[in-house]
C-alpha positions as a printed NumPy array, in Angstrom:
array([[ 24.973, -44.439, 112.038],
       [ 21.912, -45.814, 111.971],
       [ 19.183, -45.362, 114.407],
       [ 16.494, -47.764, 113.363],
       [ 16.519, -51.561, 113.888],
       [ 15.13 , -54.304, 112.29 ],
       [ 13.273, -56.103, 114.778],
       [ 12.371, -59.94 , 115.054],
       [  9.572, -61.243, 112.66 ],
       [  6.819, -60.618, 115.538],
       [  7.69 , -57.643, 115.852],
       [  8.491, -55.983, 112.527],
       [  4.807, -57.791, 111.947],
       [  3.722, -55.671, 114.636],
       [  4.397, -52.736, 113.977],
       [  3.936, -53.293, 109.939],
       [ -0.073, -53.761, 111.425],
       [ -0.135, -50.617, 113.147],
       [  0.63 , -48.867, 109.768],
       [ -1.697, -50.874, 107.554],
       [ -4.005, -50.286, 110.561],
       [ -3.726, -46.913, 110.22 ],
       [ -3.547, -45.954, 106.779],
       [ -7.406, -47.796, 105.864],
       [ -8.836, -45.146, 104.952],
       [-12.607, -43.798, 106.24 ],
       [-15.175, -47.39 , 105.178],
       [-12.612, -49.276, 103.8  ],
       [-12.781, -50.8  , 107.301],
       [-15.596, -52.994, 105.208],
       [-14.016, -55.02 , 102.613],
       [-10.29 , -54.171, 103.978],
       [ -8.767, -55.953, 107.04 ],
       [ -5.869, -56.598, 108.676],
       [ -4.889, -60.093, 110.279],
       [ -3.37 , -61.611, 113.122],
       [ -0.027, -62.567, 113.233],
       [  0.483, -66.082, 111.486],
       [  4.659, -67.686, 112.227],
       [  3.702, -69.604, 109.172],
       [  2.501, -66.458, 107.069],
       [  5.006, -66.686, 103.909],
       [  3.582, -62.712, 103.369],
       [  4.646, -62.335, 106.955],
       [  7.833, -63.59 , 106.797],
       [ 10.744, -60.733, 106.223],
       [ 12.784, -62.667, 104.006],
       [ 10.211, -63.319, 101.249],
       [ 11.532, -61.91 ,  98.327],
       [  9.084, -63.642,  95.467],
       [  5.318, -64.292,  95.711],
       [  4.763, -66.621,  92.198],
       [  1.614, -65.427,  90.588],
       [ -1.777, -68.071,  90.904],
       [ -4.487, -69.033,  88.871],
       [ -7.047, -70.018,  90.899],
       [ -9.411, -67.503,  90.879],
       [-10.625, -67.392,  87.026],
       [-10.766, -64.158,  84.616],
       [-13.763, -63.312,  85.041],
       [-14.269, -63.22 ,  88.489],
       [-10.966, -61.037,  88.619],
       [-13.059, -58.538,  86.06 ],
       [-15.654, -58.602,  88.358],
       [-13.658, -58.238,  91.438],
       [-11.713, -54.881,  88.978],
       [-15.421, -53.593,  88.396],
       [-16.246, -53.951,  91.716],
       [-13.265, -51.526,  92.962],
       [-14.085, -49.053,  89.967],
       [-17.478, -49.044,  92.124],
       [-16.178, -48.453,  95.114],
       [-18.107, -51.695,  96.258],
       [-20.97 , -49.18 ,  96.213],
       [-23.898, -51.586,  95.142],
       [-25.61 , -48.908,  92.621],
       [-22.627, -48.097,  90.87 ],
       [-21.259, -51.655,  89.779],
       [-23.074, -52.076,  86.943],
       [-21.074, -48.543,  85.819],
       [-18.047, -49.904,  87.35 ],
       [-18.344, -53.081,  84.929],
       [-18.922, -51.341,  82.151],
       [-15.625, -48.208,  82.198],
       [-13.87 , -51.318,  83.124],
       [-14.751, -52.506,  80.401],
       [-14.587, -49.733,  77.936],
       [-10.291, -49.336,  79.527],
       [-10.002, -52.945,  78.547],
       [-10.722, -51.764,  74.925],
       [ -9.172, -48.962,  74.874],
       [ -5.48 , -50.397,  75.928],
       [ -6.268, -53.457,  73.254],
       [ -6.526, -50.962,  70.424],
       [ -3.935, -48.282,  72.1  ],
       [ -1.432, -51.091,  72.483],
       [ -2.609, -54.574,  72.102],
       [ -0.894, -55.068,  68.921],
       [  2.877, -53.633,  69.559],
       [  2.463, -55.473,  73.128],
       [  1.703, -58.53 ,  71.679],
       [  5.132, -58.181,  69.252],
       [  6.829, -57.364,  72.129],
       [  6.107, -60.218,  73.67 ],
       [  6.747, -62.282,  70.773],
       [ 10.266, -61.307,  70.017],
       [ 10.931, -62.021,  74.659],
       [ 11.377, -58.72 ,  75.118],
       [ 11.137, -56.427,  78.581],
       [  8.852, -53.707,  79.636],
       [  9.081, -51.58 ,  82.879],
       [  5.101, -49.785,  83.605],
       [  5.447, -46.95 ,  85.504],
       [  1.382, -46.452,  87.074],
       [  0.215, -43.718,  89.18 ],
       [ -0.14 , -44.129,  93.458],
       [ -3.964, -42.676,  93.592],
       [ -5.468, -46.156,  94.572],
       [ -3.37 , -48.813,  96.258],
       [ -5.249, -51.212,  93.382],
       [ -3.325, -48.852,  90.165],
       [ -0.335, -51.484,  89.574],
       [ -2.506, -54.634,  89.542],
       [ -5.254, -53.001,  87.421],
       [ -2.548, -51.704,  84.969],
       [ -1.031, -55.156,  85.185],
       [ -4.318, -56.493,  84.245],
       [ -5.387, -53.935,  82.027],
       [ -1.749, -54.256,  79.633],
       [ -2.856, -58.304,  79.865],
       [ -6.341, -58.513,  78.602],
       [ -4.815, -55.894,  75.637],
       [ -2.253, -57.944,  74.897],
       [ -3.884, -61.778,  75.634],
       [ -5.876, -62.747,  71.966],
       [ -8.117, -66.209,  74.552],
       [ -8.625, -67.052,  77.501],
       [ -5.801, -69.059,  77.779],
       [ -3.386, -66.553,  77.008],
       [ -5.227, -64.782,  79.639],
       [ -4.199, -67.05 ,  82.701],
       [ -0.749, -67.762,  80.641],
       [ -0.419, -64.23 ,  80.679],
       [ -0.443, -64.15 ,  84.415],
       [  3.118, -65.53 ,  84.935],
       [  5.203, -63.173,  82.988],
       [  4.78 , -59.857,  84.719],
       [  4.947, -58.881,  88.157],
       [  4.134, -56.376,  90.692],
       [  5.94 , -54.29 ,  92.948],
       [  4.86 , -53.174,  96.389],
       [  5.123, -52.002,  99.497],
       [  5.75 , -54.949, 102.049],
       [  2.851, -53.684, 104.723],
       [  0.339, -54.435, 102.306],
       [  1.407, -58.36 , 103.261],
       [ -0.479, -57.427, 106.601],
       [ -4.219, -56.999, 105.428],
       [ -6.884, -59.473, 104.376],
       [ -9.646, -59.065, 101.937],
       [-12.985, -59.398, 103.249],
       [-14.098, -61.493, 100.444],
       [-17.583, -62.169, 101.619],
       [-18.703, -58.501, 101.523],
       [-17.234, -58.11 ,  98.117],
       [-19.02 , -60.576,  96.258],
       [-22.386, -60.581,  98.658],
       [-22.336, -63.53 , 100.501],
       [-20.32 , -62.764, 104.017],
       [-22.204, -65.808, 105.855],
       [-20.663, -67.864, 104.005],
       [-17.612, -66.279, 102.374],
       [-14.283, -65.752, 104.665],
       [-11.55 , -63.122, 104.207],
       [ -8.392, -63.911, 102.   ],
       [ -5.282, -62.41 , 102.958],
       [ -4.743, -59.474, 100.426],
       [ -1.95 , -61.222,  98.56 ],
       [ -3.981, -64.621,  98.06 ],
       [ -6.333, -62.474,  95.63 ],
       [ -3.203, -60.044,  93.984],
       [ -1.821, -62.629,  92.763],
       [ -4.219, -64.329,  90.778],
       [ -2.481, -60.777,  89.185],
       [  0.102, -61.463,  88.937],
       [  4.153, -62.785,  90.34 ],
       [  4.751, -60.344,  93.797],
       [  7.965, -58.396,  94.313],
       [  7.466, -56.807,  98.737],
       [ 10.478, -54.05 ,  99.394],
       [ 10.723, -51.449, 101.769],
       [  9.815, -48.623, 100.539],
       [ 11.925, -46.07 , 100.714],
       [  8.76 , -43.418, 102.807],
       [  7.306, -42.781, 106.27 ],
       [  6.383, -46.275, 106.053],
       [ 10.268, -47.325, 106.907],
       [ 10.985, -45.019, 110.08 ],
       [  7.362, -45.452, 111.678],
       [  7.981, -49.087, 111.58 ],
       [ 11.731, -49.099, 113.14 ],
       [ 12.912, -50.686, 109.762],
       [ 17.082, -49.507, 109.124],
       [ 17.914, -47.916, 106.584],
       [ 20.891, -49.727, 105.743],
       [ 18.578, -53.201, 106.43 ],
       [ 15.911, -51.577, 103.976],
       [ 18.83 , -50.793, 101.521],
       [ 20.253, -54.221, 101.31 ],
       [ 16.686, -56.159, 101.648],
       [ 15.618, -53.948,  98.144],
       [ 19.125, -54.82 ,  96.375],
       [ 19.306, -58.821,  97.225],
       [ 15.122, -58.62 ,  95.825],
       [ 16.266, -56.456,  92.928],
       [ 18.985, -58.272,  92.151],
       [ 16.92 , -61.866,  92.558],
       [ 13.905, -60.9  ,  90.134],
       [ 15.745, -59.306,  87.897],
       [ 14.449, -60.018,  84.031],
       [ 15.714, -62.639,  82.089],
       [ 17.405, -61.484,  79.157],
       [ 15.485, -62.559,  76.108],
       [ 11.984, -64.094,  77.901],
       [  8.787, -61.881,  77.536],
       [  8.359, -60.215,  81.545],
       [  6.297, -56.682,  82.356],
       [  6.668, -55.309,  85.242],
       [  4.732, -53.028,  86.909],
       [  6.074, -50.287,  89.884],
       [  5.141, -47.164,  90.972],
       [  8.091, -44.911,  91.135],
       [  6.81 , -42.872,  93.047],
       [  6.703, -45.215,  96.157],
       [  3.88 , -43.022,  98.357],
       [  0.051, -42.687,  97.07 ],
       [ -0.214, -39.194,  96.287],
       [ -0.86 , -36.144,  98.682],
       [ -4.368, -33.46 ,  98.882],
       [ -2.964, -30.579,  99.683],
       [ -4.983, -27.671, 101.716],
       [ -5.452, -25.904,  98.111],
       [ -6.962, -28.962,  96.295],
       [ -4.339, -29.138,  94.189],
       [ -3.218, -32.949,  94.67 ],
       [  0.838, -34.361,  94.653],
       [  2.831, -36.649,  93.451],
       [  5.581, -37.97 ,  94.745],
       [  8.971, -37.232,  93.708],
       [ 11.316, -40.722,  92.604],
       [ 14.027, -41.618,  94.857],
       [ 17.655, -41.832,  92.657],
       [ 17.485, -45.094,  93.725],
       [ 14.508, -46.219,  92.212],
       [ 16.1  , -44.546,  88.926],
       [ 18.957, -46.518,  89.371],
       [ 17.228, -49.658,  89.913],
       [ 15.501, -49.32 ,  86.974],
       [ 18.34 , -48.55 ,  85.037],
       [ 19.902, -51.243,  85.606],
       [ 18.009, -53.705,  85.331],
       [ 17.931, -53.138,  81.437],
       [ 14.963, -52.584,  80.174],
       [ 13.884, -53.226,  76.281],
       [ 10.28 , -51.169,  76.735],
       [  9.429, -48.661,  78.853],
       [  5.416, -46.635,  79.575],
       [  3.732, -45.466,  81.914],
       [ -0.219, -44.95 ,  83.048],
       [ -2.349, -42.928,  84.087],
       [ -4.783, -43.841,  87.177],
       [ -8.198, -42.312,  88.349],
       [-11.182, -44.062,  89.896],
       [-13.51 , -41.564,  90.93 ],
       [-15.909, -42.156,  94.453],
       [-18.365, -40.256,  93.15 ],
       [-19.011, -41.122,  89.574],
       [-17.324, -44.719,  87.554],
       [-17.509, -43.26 ,  84.528],
       [-15.095, -40.214,  85.335],
       [-12.649, -43.14 ,  86.143],
       [ -9.711, -43.919,  83.784],
       [ -6.791, -45.922,  82.795],
       [ -4.382, -44.442,  80.934],
       [ -1.335, -45.8  ,  78.787],
       [  0.863, -43.314,  77.364],
       [  3.377, -44.401,  74.087],
       [  5.507, -47.097,  74.544],
       [  8.791, -45.832,  74.326],
       [ 12.662, -47.809,  73.416],
       [ 14.668, -48.297,  76.143],
       [ 14.821, -46.254,  80.079],
       [ 17.704, -43.726,  80.858],
       [ 17.733, -41.44 ,  83.768],
       [ 15.125, -38.931,  82.927],
       [ 12.621, -41.764,  81.812],
       [ 10.432, -42.186,  85.882],
       [ 10.383, -38.304,  85.388],
       [  9.267, -37.453,  82.217],
       [  6.469, -40.632,  82.548],
       [  5.433, -38.84 ,  85.954],
       [  5.23 , -35.702,  85.142],
       [  3.377, -37.008,  82.076],
       [  1.001, -38.687,  83.741],
       [  0.543, -35.328,  86.587],
       [ -0.658, -33.49 ,  83.662],
       [ -3.246, -36.523,  82.218],
       [ -4.818, -36.469,  84.905],
       [ -5.032, -32.553,  85.23 ],
       [ -6.593, -32.564,  81.87 ],
       [ -9.02 , -35.227,  82.384],
       [ -9.977, -34.34 ,  86.21 ],
       [-10.095, -30.587,  86.029],
       [ -7.775, -30.85 ,  89.072],
       [ -4.399, -30.049,  89.85 ],
       [ -1.987, -32.472,  89.96 ],
       [  1.763, -31.113,  91.152],
       [  5.284, -33.101,  90.332],
       [  8.397, -31.668,  90.331],
       [ 11.471, -33.466,  89.71 ],
       [ 14.46 , -33.535,  92.547],
       [ 17.123, -30.823,  90.69 ],
       [ 19.863, -32.251,  89.309],
       [ 23.56 , -30.638,  90.692]])
């Protein structure tokens, strides 16, 4: 018998917000904050299953914002962050642009496994693919509506101090983080199968039923182009005591969900945001492959681990669950 419970919305919010506060890294409170409870906010409602993309923030500002992320919000690094992200866009265009445009033209469905080196990784991965496929500013904006990403529900309780990011804190107010994220793509909230579930007293059975309902509701339509980024490993990487990094093993539920959605194509993106030198940051796309099988996500995560180990010089470990 399960012992956790999914409590009333306000109590649930308080637990999730407390978890979000604990997970802010050193120095992040300059940019990130936790919002007060708002019963009218769709970001804080337990029954929210899908958030449609917006287009109120222009592509140029979104790109500038990501440059700030690459620069770790450090003004002295901003030009290098902007340069590095621009280079990443061109690398994605050269490697994947033609194939992505063909997939979209033919109404194909592409699932993209992005590692979790940063909480921004799947959003940035989605943006890079949009830039790679779009051939005009208008196409770039339109691409938001055919892209989506899966995110952990506790992120819905963060706000971003946009004024600090844009350099005008006196005149530009904070906004819910998902207000910004919706200008990247459509958003799909889930309860991840990590320690967050237990610390927030989310009943595992309710978690399973809720996630199943969400994924059924956002199943990609056959014959209609769609690109979905997901963090298959669910949790942010763990730093080991010997200086190595461990990626979390992909759960069988995630594999089953990907298989049931019948994706036409899959690919992976290895990411690294270097907090000391933006020129060492990277977003690297794997080849696009047809179809998906039980081994796809493990193979992709092993590729991500190997790619990051090679490029950073820090060993990144990934080990798949042993099959009976």
